[in-house]
N, C-alpha and C positions, 0 to 999 in steps of 0.2 A: 753424741752418737758413739757407740762402741767401736773400737778399732776393728773388731771382727766384722761389724756391719759395713764399715767403710770399704774393707777389702771385698766383702761380698758384693757390694754395689758395683765395684769395678769389674769383678769376675763373673757375675751372674745376672747382670742387667744388659739387655741387648735391644736392638731395633729389629723389626720384621724384615727390614732390607738387608740385614746381615747375612741372611741365609736365602739365596735365590731358590726359586721353586725347582729348578732342574737339579740342584744339589740335593734337595730334600727327596726328590723322587729317586735319585740314585741310591741314597742311603736307605730309603724305605725298601726298594727292590732288593738290595743286597742283604738286608737284615730279615726281610720277610715280615716286617712289622705291620699289623693291621690297625686301622684308625676308625673309631666310631665317633660321630658327632651327635650330641643329644641336645634338643631344644625343649626345655620344659615350658609348657604353654597353658595359659588360662585366659580365654577371651582376647586373643591377639590376632584376629582375622585381618586387621589392617596392615600388619607388618610381617607376619610369619611367612607368607608366601614369597615375598621378595627375598628374604634371607635364604630360604630353601633354594630358590632359583639361582642365586649367586653361587652358593656352595656347589650345587649340581653342575652348573655350566662351567665354573672356573676350576673346581677342584675334583670333579668326577669325570664328566663327559668330555671336557675340553682338553684332556691330558692323555699322553700315550700310555701312562700308568696312573690310575686314580690315586690321588693323595688320600682321599676319604673313601673308605670301603663301605661305610654304613651311615646313613643319615636318618635319624629317628626323631620324630616329634612325639613327646609324651604329653597327652592332653589330660589335664587334671580336673575335667568337668566343665568345659566351656559351654556357655549357652548361646554363643554366636557360631559363625561358620569356620572357626579355627581349624577343626579337623578336616573339613572339606577342602579348604584353601590349601592347607599344607599337603594333603594327598595329591591334589591337582598339580601342585608345583613340583612334585617328585619325591616327597619324603614318605617313609613308612610311618604311619600313624598308629600309635598304641595308646589305649586308654589306661590311665593309672590303675583303675580298679581291676583291669584284666591281668595285671602282673601280680603274682603271688596272692591270689584271691583268698587263700586260707587265713591271711592276716588282714583284718579290716583296715582300710586306708584311713589315714589321718590327714586333715588339711595342712597344706604347707608346701613350699618349694623343696625343702630338704627331703620330704617324703618322696617326691617325684624323682629327685636325683638318685636317692637310695634304690628305689625300685628299678630305675633305668639300668642298673648293673645287671639285673636278671634278664632284661629285654635286649641287651646288646652283647657283642662278643669280641670287640676290638681289644688289642693289647694296650692301646692308648685310648682313653675316653676324654673327649673334648666337650665341655659344657658351654653353651651359648644362650644367652637370654633371648626370648622371642619378641621383645618389644623394641629392638634396635631399628633406627632409621638410617638411610644412606649407608647400608651395610657394606663392608669391604671384606673380601676373602682373606685379607691379612689377619682378621680376627681369629681365623682358624689356622692358616698356615704359619702365622707368626708364633703362636703359642705351642703348636705341635712341633715346630722345627727343632728346638733344643732337645726334645725327647727322641728325635731321630738321629741327631748328630752328637749328643753329649751323653755317653752311657751312664754317667754318675748322676744326671739330673732326673728327678722323678715327678716333680710338681712344678708347673709353670703358670703364673698368673699374667693376664694382660694388664698393661698400664696404658693410660690414655688421658687426654683432656676431657673433662665433663662440663660442657657449657650449661649454664642455668639461664632459663628464660628464653627458650627458643620458640619458634612458631608452632612446634609440635605440642607444647603443653598449654597453648592458649595465651601465653604472655606476649605482649606487644613490645616489650622493651628491647628486643634483640638478644644476642647471645652475650653472656658474661663469662669469659674464659675462666676455667678453674673453680667456679663457684658451685658446681654440682657436687654430689657426694657429701651432703651435709651431715648425715649420720656417721660417715667415715671420719670427718674432721672433728665432730663434737663428741663422739662416743668411741668408735673403734680405735682411732689413732691414739688417743690418750690411754686407753686400756692397754694397747699393745706396747706403747713406749714405757709404761709404768711396770707392767707385769711380765711382758715377753719382749724385752728390748732387742733381742736378736731379730725380731720381725719388724723393727722400726724402719727398715729400708724399703718396705713394700709401698708403692705409690697408691695402689688401689686394692687394699686388703679385702674389701667387701665386694669387689667386682664379680659379676656373674660369668665372666669368660675366663676359663682356665682349663688346662689339659693335664691329665695325670695318668701315670701308668696304672693299669688295672691291678697289678700286683700290690700296689700301695692302697688304692681306693678300697679294695675288698677287705682290708685290715682295719679300716677306720670306722668309728661310730658316726652316724649322721644325725645332727639335730634336725627335727622335722620341719622347722619353720625358718624364719629370717636369720637365725643364728648359724645356719649351715656353713656359710663361707668362712666366718671367723673360726668356727669349731674345727673344720677340716684343716685350715691353715695351722692353727695351734697344734692340733694332734699330729699333723704331718711333721712339724718341727720336732716334736718329741719322739716321733717314730723313726725318722730317717736323717734328721739333722739339717742344719741350715744350708750346707753346701749342696744338698740334693734339691733345694728349692731355687727358683729363678723367676724372672719377670721379663716381659718383652713389650716394647713400645709399639702400639699398633695405630697410633694417631689420635682420632677424635671419636668419642662415643656420644651419639645422639639418641635420646630415648625419652619416654614419657616420665615426667617427674611427679612424685606423689605429694599429697598435701601434708601440712604440718602434723595433723593427728595421726595419719598413717605412719609418718616418720617416727612419731613418738612410740607407737606400738613396735615398730622395727627396732628402735633403740632399746626398749625394754627387753625384747627377746635376745638381742645381742649381749646386753649386760648380763642377763641370766645365763647365757651360754658361757660367758667368761667366768662368772661366779662359780658355776659348777666345776669348771676346769681348775679353778684356784683351790677349791675346798672339797670338791666331790661331795658336797652337802646338798641340802634342799632349801629352797626358798620357803620362808614362813608363809608368805602370802603371794603366790604367783599370779597377781592381778595388777592391772594398771587402770587407774581412774583418770579420765580426761573430761574436759568441760566444753559444752557447746552452748551457744546463746540461743535461747528459745523465746517465745512471746513474753514470758514472765521472768526472764533473767537467765542466768547460767544453769544448765542442766548437767548433772554428772552422768557420764557413761563409763561403765566399767567393762574392761575387756580382759579375757584370760591371756596370760603370757605363755608362749610356747614352752612347755616343760618336758615334752617327750623327745626321746632320742631312739633311733634305730640302731641295733647292734651291728658290728662289722658283718658285711655280707658273707664273708668266708664261713661264718658259722651257721648260715641258713641252709637247711637240708636240700631244698630245691636247687639252690645255686651250686652247692657242692656236687650234686648229682649231675647237673648239666655240664659242669666243668670237667668232670671225670669222663663223660661220654665224648665231649668235643675233642 
């Protein structure tokens, strides 16, 4: 590990308990900083409501001064009751296609995160995945904290244990500590260590929980699909430097795990995102072929690899107009 990264780990890695909530509220009140929490959601009716309720009860209504000023669920086309459940729990629900309608929406999580900048107004934007179970408010207060107390910090990732094999994904073997995040260990971590060794200290580089100053987010391009977390992290490093990045331990993350083929598609998208940032070139064949066993043997299934990226939001006319009026 680089000496620079060892120093960064000592200086820029914290626990959620390091910053009590009353301290954060004092700093937030003094600076006048506003905080938006965004949950990108697709068919998450089983979990999104509980997450919204925890944030609303513990970080908005239950405080003398709200830590969270805006709680938004961006629904990217759910076919279940995600939007209804989220609204009933107290979130403002916005459909992806209603944001920036002149630009046809593309499928993918990164697309939703990019559009959410136009649907929110906070100085700090905190992203939280909508499939978390046993959700703790520390996932929000922990990663927002350094942005309220450390003026030089601009981008904060959550770090946590990711058990594999919980009751939530249908496996009966119990929890295996530290074995979740298979794409992180097999793809993202090797890529970062080899090509961006300054980022080798991030425990969960692909985690979906992170808080960023809007002034930075609006300057970054967004891969539209699975590569968005790696792309934002790498581009943030090049834009503001390692010392502006940080991570906070928030405990344990329980969520639904995807099957091997879905992980393969995720890995391909992440590799593609890294490849573009290494060469700014183009893949010759942005497709991935996987195999499924059928009645007569293995059947090839070919899937497109996410190749689209959205430009920095600061260059979008509607966003610039809204910011000038605000």
